[in-house]
N, C-alpha and C positions, 0 to 999 in steps of 0.2 A: 503494500501500500504507500503510505508516506515515510521517504527515509532521506529526509535531509540531513546535513551535514550537523546543522542546527536544531533541537530540537523543537525551539521557541520560535524558529523561522516556518512562516505558512509557504504554501506551494505557489509556485507563479502560474496566472497572475494570483497577486496578494487578495485581490477583495472586491467582489461584486457587489459588495453594499458597505454601507458607512457603519452597522453595527459591528460589520466582522472588526474592522479597526479598533472598533471602542473596545470589543470584549480582550482585543489582544493589551491595548493599553490600558486596559481595568489588570489584567495578570501582571504586565512590568509595574505596573506600580503597586501591587501587592508582593510581589518580591521585592522593592525599592523599600518598602514601608514595612518589610520584616514580618509579615504576615505569612510567608513562606515562602522558601528556599527556593532558588532557579533548577535546582535538582528534584525536589518537590513536585515542581509546576514540570517539567521533562518528566517525570515519572508517571505524575496525573494523565499528562496528556498521551503519554506513548501508552499507556493503558486502555484510554478511550478508544486511540486510534487503531489498537490492536483487538479490543471488543468490537468496533465497527467491523473489520474487516471478517474477522471470525462470523459476525453476524451477516456477513455477506452485503454489507453495504458498498457503494461504489466509488472509484475513486474520483471524488469530486471538492471540489471547493465547498462546498455543500455539506459534504463527510467529514471535512475536515474543520469546518466552525461548528457541525453539532458535537462533535469530540469536544474543542474546544471550550463551547457552554457544557460541557458534562465534566471536563477536567475544574471547571471555574466553580460550578457545583458542589462536588466533591470536597474539592478543599477547602470552600468555604463553608460547607457544615462542620469539615474537622477543626478548623483553623481559625472562626470567628463568632460572633454569638448571633451570625444570622443565620438561624435556624431553616429549616425548608419549609415550614405550617409560615415562615416571612415570608419566604421568597416567594413561595405559590402565592398568596396573602396579594403581596405586591405586583405579581403577573398580572393578576386578575382586574386589579387597580387599573394599570396601566392598559389592560385590552378592553375598560370600558369607556376607559377617558379615550381610546382610538378610536372605538367605535361609536361615540359621539361627536366626535369631532369634524368640522367640515371639512371636505377636500380642499389642500393646499393650507390650512391653518396648522400651527405648531400645535402637537398634542400636548395638553397639560393635567396632571393630575388635580 
């Protein structure tokens, strides 16, 4: 599947959507702030990518960034005060905000 020399580097092209860059920036800021190490991040991302491959996911950017989100969620659960329930509630709040926002307007909670 993905075998970059640096596991923190996404495949090329790098991003299909802005959120993909934001997800990697979040991981980078969490490493820099000491929430987890670069080694922890590489391990969690590698595990998520391996799981995707084992599940037959195609070798695409979507698969890569789904693994990025999975790794962030795993490390967030283990290394922050943010719970899976908190994350689920916030996701639902953002989805509701998105659905009520007129096209072309910024989404706000």
